[in-house]
C-alpha positions in Angstrom: 211.4 -46.2 -47.0 208.4 -46.4 -44.7 208.2 -46.1 -40.9 205.7 -48.2 -38.8 205.0 -48.7 -35.1 204.7 -52.0 -33.3 204.8 -50.8 -29.7 202.3 -51.7 -27.1 200.0 -48.9 -28.0 199.6 -50.2 -31.5 198.7 -53.7 -30.3 195.4 -55.4 -29.3 194.6 -57.0 -26.0 194.2 -60.7 -26.1 192.0 -62.5 -23.5 191.2 -65.8 -25.3 192.3 -69.0 -23.5 192.4 -67.1 -20.2 195.2 -64.9 -21.6 196.1 -61.3 -20.6 198.6 -59.7 -23.0 199.0 -57.3 -25.8 199.8 -58.5 -29.4 201.2 -56.2 -32.0 200.8 -57.9 -35.4 203.8 -57.4 -37.8 203.0 -59.2 -41.1 202.0 -62.4 -42.7 203.7 -64.2 -45.7 203.1 -67.2 -47.8 206.5 -67.1 -49.4 209.9 -68.1 -48.1 211.0 -65.6 -45.5 214.3 -65.1 -43.6 214.1 -63.8 -40.0 217.2 -62.8 -38.1 218.3 -60.9 -35.1 221.0 -58.2 -35.5 223.2 -56.8 -32.9 225.0 -53.4 -33.5 227.4 -52.4 -30.8 228.5 -48.8 -30.1 229.3 -47.1 -33.4 227.9 -50.1 -35.3 226.8 -49.8 -38.9 225.1 -51.8 -41.6 226.7 -50.2 -44.6 225.0 -48.4 -47.4 223.7 -51.1 -49.8 220.8 -52.1 -52.1 218.2 -54.4 -50.7 218.3 -57.8 -52.4 214.7 -58.5 -51.3 212.1 -56.4 -49.3 213.4 -55.9 -45.7 211.6 -55.0 -42.5 213.7 -53.9 -39.6 212.1 -54.0 -36.1 214.0 -52.0 -33.5 213.8 -54.0 -30.3 216.3 -52.2 -28.1 218.5 -49.1 -28.3 218.3 -46.4 -30.9 220.0 -45.3 -34.1 219.6 -43.7 -37.5 218.5 -45.0 -40.9 218.6 -43.5 -44.4 217.4 -44.3 -47.8 218.9 -43.0 -51.1 219.1 -39.4 -49.7 221.9 -38.6 -47.2 219.3 -37.6 -44.7 219.1 -39.8 -41.6 215.9 -40.5 -39.5 216.1 -41.4 -35.9 214.7 -44.9 -34.9 214.2 -46.4 -31.5 212.6 -49.4 -29.8 209.1 -50.0 -31.1 209.8 -48.5 -34.5 209.9 -50.6 -37.7 211.5 -49.5 -41.0 210.6 -51.1 -44.4 212.7 -51.0 -47.5 211.4 -52.4 -50.9 213.6 -54.6 -53.0 216.4 -52.7 -54.7 216.0 -49.7 -52.4 219.4 -48.3 -51.1 219.7 -48.0 -47.3 222.0 -47.8 -44.3 221.6 -48.2 -40.5 223.9 -46.9 -37.9 224.1 -46.3 -34.1 226.4 -44.6 -31.7 225.0 -46.2 -28.6 224.0 -49.7 -29.8 220.9 -51.3 -31.3 219.3 -54.7 -31.4 216.7 -55.5 -34.1 214.8 -58.3 -35.8 215.2 -58.3 -39.6 212.5 -60.0 -41.8 213.5 -60.4 -45.4 211.4 -61.9 -48.3 209.3 -61.3 -51.3 205.9 -59.7 -51.1 206.2 -58.3 -47.6 203.4 -55.9 -46.8 203.7 -54.5 -43.3 201.0 -51.9 -44.0 198.3 -54.7 -43.6 199.1 -55.1 -39.9 201.0 -52.1 -38.5 200.1 -48.4 -38.3 202.4 -45.9 -40.0 204.6 -43.9 -37.7 203.4 -40.3 -37.4 
């Protein structure tokens, strides 16, 4: 399990085409990729399971806890990204609610675009 940041501070200012915004790059892929939005209500959980393909979870709103194979949970919040390799066991839970974007596919490599969380 790896932790990354995609918050405003990790982005780059874009001014091309008379623009004025910050873009935080996430990843790039040439293979089939599934992208979804998940909504966990209060006390929501994505149960402990093995990743069928590599998975990247981007926390958009709220906060919660994730774990890998060990029963030690790490806190995550908006702006955090969590990456699990194919076959890696993991779980996500929240007591207050959490909204996230999930990107699943082969050969995902978020380290090419996002800084590791310190």
